[in-house]
C-alpha positions in Angstrom: 0.0 0.0 0.0 1.4 3.4 -1.0 2.0 5.9 1.7 1.7 9.6 0.9 2.4 12.2 3.6 1.5 15.9 3.4 3.9 17.9 5.5 3.9 21.6 6.2 7.7 22.3 6.1 8.6 25.2 8.4 11.0 28.0 7.5 14.7 27.1 8.1 14.2 23.3 7.8 16.0 21.2 5.2 14.0 19.0 2.8 16.0 15.9 3.8 16.3 13.6 6.8 20.0 14.2 7.6 22.4 17.1 7.4 26.0 15.8 7.2 27.3 18.9 5.4 27.0 21.4 8.2 29.3 21.5 11.2 26.4 23.1 13.1 23.3 20.9 13.2 20.4 22.3 11.2 16.7 21.2 11.4 15.8 18.4 9.0 12.7 16.4 8.3 13.7 13.9 11.0 13.0 16.6 13.6 9.3 16.3 12.6 8.7 12.9 11.0 9.7 9.4 12.2 7.9 7.5 9.4 10.4 4.9 7.9 11.1 4.6 4.2 9.4 7.7 2.9 11.2 10.2 0.8 10.5 13.7 -0.4 8.9 14.1 -3.8 10.8 17.2 -4.8 12.4 19.8 -2.7 11.5 23.0 -0.9 14.4 25.3 -0.1 15.4 25.9 3.5 14.2 29.5 3.4 10.8 28.4 1.9 7.8 27.1 3.7 4.8 25.0 3.0 3.7 21.8 1.4 6.2 19.0 0.9 4.9 15.6 -0.2 6.7 12.4 1.0 6.0 8.9 -0.3 7.4 5.4 -0.4 6.3 5.0 -4.0 9.1 5.7 -6.5 6.7 6.1 -9.5 4.5 8.5 -7.6 7.6 10.4 -6.5 8.6 10.8 -10.1 5.2 11.9 -11.2 5.2 14.6 -8.6 8.7 15.9 -8.9 9.8 15.2 -12.5 9.1 18.4 -14.7 8.2 16.1 -17.6 4.9 15.3 -15.8 4.1 19.1 -15.4 2.6 18.8 -11.9 1.1 22.1 -11.0 2.6 23.8 -7.9 0.9 26.9 -6.4 2.8 29.3 -4.2 1.7 32.2 -2.0 4.5 34.7 -2.6 5.2 37.9 -0.7 7.2 40.2 -2.9 8.9 43.5 -2.5 7.1 46.3 -4.1 3.8 46.1 -6.1 4.0 44.2 -9.4 2.3 46.1 -12.1 0.4 44.5 -15.0 3.5 44.4 -17.2 5.4 42.4 -14.5 2.5 40.0 -14.1 2.1 39.6 -17.9 5.9 38.8 -18.2 5.4 36.0 -15.7 2.3 34.7 -17.5 4.3 34.6 -20.8 7.3 33.0 -19.1 10.6 34.8 -18.5 14.1 33.9 -19.6 16.4 33.0 -16.6 20.1 32.2 -16.8 19.2 28.5 -17.3 16.7 29.2 -20.1 13.1 30.3 -20.5 10.4 29.3 -18.0 7.1 27.9 -18.9 4.2 30.4 -18.6 2.9 30.8 -15.1 -0.5 31.7 -13.7 -0.2 34.7 -11.5 -2.4 37.2 -9.8 -2.1 39.8 -7.0 -4.0 38.6 -3.9 -4.9 40.0 -0.5 -2.5 39.1 2.3 -3.4 35.5 3.1 -4.4 34.3 6.6 -1.2 32.3 7.2 0.9 31.6 10.3 3.5 34.1 11.4 7.0 33.3 10.2 9.9 33.0 12.7 12.0 35.1 12.2 9.5 37.6 10.7 10.0 39.0 7.2 11.8 42.3 7.4 9.5 45.3 7.3 10.4 48.6 5.6 8.2 51.6 5.8 9.6 53.0 2.5 9.0 49.9 0.5 5.6 48.2 0.2 5.1 44.5 -0.2 2.5 42.6 -2.1 1.2 39.0 -2.1 0.8 37.1 -5.3 -0.4 33.6 -6.1 1.8 32.0 -8.6 1.4 28.5 -10.2 4.1 26.8 -12.2 4.4 23.4 -13.9 8.2 23.0 -13.5 10.4 23.2 -10.5 13.9 24.5 -11.2 16.3 25.4 -8.4 14.8 28.5 -6.6 12.7 29.2 -9.7 9.9 31.2 -8.2 12.4 33.5 -6.4 14.4 34.0 -9.6 11.2 34.7 -11.6 9.9 37.4 -9.3 13.4 39.0 -9.0 13.6 38.9 -12.8 10.5 41.1 -13.1 11.9 43.5 -10.4 10.1 42.2 -7.3 12.3 40.0 -5.1 10.6 37.4 -3.0 10.4 38.1 0.7 8.4 35.0 1.7 7.5 31.9 -0.2 4.9 29.4 0.8 4.0 26.4 -1.4 0.3 25.9 -0.9 -0.6 23.3 -3.4 0.9 20.4 -5.5 -1.6 19.0 -8.0 -4.7 18.2 -6.0 -3.0 18.2 -2.6 -3.1 21.4 -0.4 -1.9 22.5 3.0 -5.5 23.2 4.1 -5.3 23.4 8.0 -1.8 21.9 8.5 0.3 24.1 10.9 4.0 24.4 10.3 5.7 21.2 11.4 2.5 19.1 11.2 1.8 16.3 8.8 -0.9 13.8 7.8 -1.5 10.9 5.5 -3.2 11.8 2.2 
């Protein structure tokens, strides 16, 4: 029987079970999960938060994480400044990053979502507003969403992956998990 776990990865946690590379221990999945023989389907950077799927099924893991399968991933992204229509249209068309063009994204400005506070909090600057956008992509290159928003002049301040395919965070608090 296939096991699939939905995990709300907190900020500053590695998307792996061990951390042999750092002389100072960093938080890993093993701080939150003790389920044997499950592995992340894809990655979520240490400075990003939100939905991480783990499974014991290699084929399912590939369908979720391999860009060839075009699994839709939706992010709630707090960006610096206020993206205008041209910036949003550039993301919708796809932008060219240093590793090539991205696929077109779905993106819209949204009201600030009702999400948990981040520790440490995102820096606040009176002189620079921030805006939340919902952005959906079908690939998952290294730090892609951050590079895309920076490319259109709006660096990412906070990144929360909310949905992968049909799976969402719903009511999972940071550090919590459940079987799908």
